[in-house]
C-alpha positions, -999 to +999 in steps of 0.1 A: +000+000+000+014+034-009+023+061+017-006+082+004-031+053+008-018+045+043-024+081+054-059+080+040-067+047+057-057+063+091-087+086+087-111+056+087-121+037+118-122+001+107-150-011+130-172+020+127-204+023+106-204+058+091-232+080+080-231+087+043-225+124+047-195+118+071-180+092+048-182+115+018-165+143+038-136+119+046-132+110+010-130+147+001-105+154+029-081+126+019-082+133-019-047+140-032-052+133-069-055+160-096-083+144-115-120+143-106-124+109-089-156+089-092-176+081-061-188+045-060-212+026-039-209-012-033-240-029-018-238-065-007-274-080-007-288-109+012-299-127-019-290-160-036-276-147-069-278-182-084-316-180-082-331-161-112-360-150-090-336-132-067-317-112-093-318-075-084-317-055-117-332-022-126-324+014-132-330+048-116-324+085-124-298+101-101-309+137-095-275+151-102-262+124-126-229+106-124-207+134-138-202+115-170-219+122-203-231+089-218-232+081-255-266+066-264-272+043-293-307+035-303-320+007-326-353+016-341-373+018-374-398+042-390-411+071-370-392+059-339-360+070-356-371+106-356-382+103-320-348+090-309-329+117-329-350+145-315-345+132-279-307+135-281-295+100-290-259+100-303-264+072-328-297+059-344-302+032-369-315-004-374-299-032-395-270-009-405-260-004-368-265-041-360-241-049-388-217-023-376-218-037-340-213-073-353-180-061-367-168-048-334-181-013-332-190-005-296-184+033-293-214+039-270-222+035-233-258+023-235-279+006-262-316+011-263-339-008-287-376-009-296-392-043-291-394-050-329-356-048-331-349-075-306-353-104-329-326-090-352-304-080-322-306-114-306-277-127-327-254-102-310-260-116-275-225-130-273-210-096-282-232-074-261-239-096-232-204-098-217-201-060-220-234-054-202-248-037-233-276-060-243-310-042-241-333-056-215-369-049-205-361-050-168-335-023-172-359-003-193-337-004-224-362-023-245-390+002-250-412+021-274-410+052-252-376+063-266-381+100-258-384+093-221-356+068-218-331+087-239-337+119-220-335+101-186-301+086-196-288+120-206-300+134-173-283+108-151-301+075-155-280+045-144-286+007-147-275-018-121-275-055-115-260-077-087-229-096-096-223-133-090-217-126-053-249-106-048-231-073-048-243-042-067-216-018-079-226+018-089-209+051-097-230+078-079-212+109-089-178+128-088-159+139-058-162+175-069-200+173-064-214+191-034-217+166-005-255+171-003-258+163-040-239+130-036-260+122-005-292+127-025-279+106-054-271+078-030-305+080-012-323+077-046-303+046-055-307+029-021-344+036-021-347+019-054-326-011-043-347-015-011-379-015-031-366-043-053-360-067-025-371-102-039-399-118-019-378-150-019-349-133-002-348-143+035-330-127+064-310-095+063-313-078+029-287-050+032-257-071+044-231-043+039-226-010+022-193+005+013-185+038-003-152+047-019-136+070-044-113+060-073-081+064-053-096+067-018-102+043+011-133+021+014-157+033+041-184+011+056-219+028+058-246+021+084-275+004+065-300+016+091-297+051+077-316+039+047-340+015+064-351+043+088-361+064+057-380+035+043 
């Protein structure tokens, strides 16, 4: 561990559960890098990730975004092409874009498709799946309401899904954001995650929550802060 990281770690009490606001203030205090670090939340859920009925996957709109502008690609036909273009999508097309993607083009952050495009898009599952780019109804990226979804993505909509260990990893903003804005972003995300608790999940749902910055220490958050709000 570097000297800088050792100094940062000294600011964090290992066995303490922090309030979100206090944890963010520590991350801001120990920041030594010149670039604008991302703030990330890691939520370990009390679910069985091997059971399809316990997968926690959805999206939400962070009030203040993540600090990153996303490139949006939309697959649509007919009048839906104009709708996507007028809503601010960076790339819009149909078979032409599917062909381009099949050849390795992935210069976008999120792929949205109308339902009628999914049959043609299915053949790219092996390309898009591992990258987390395959449109999915649960994530809201398979839709006919292109205007709403594209505009939400541009405003700060994020997608999330638990990994094989039942953990959700999400960027919730930049360290340059005001503390209150980061707190609000995190509150919205956690409220969404809590609402998505699978009925089959037994016992403690929020097993642990950690917040960190790109180059900062990992700080454990008190889950009761969110459960009280619920």
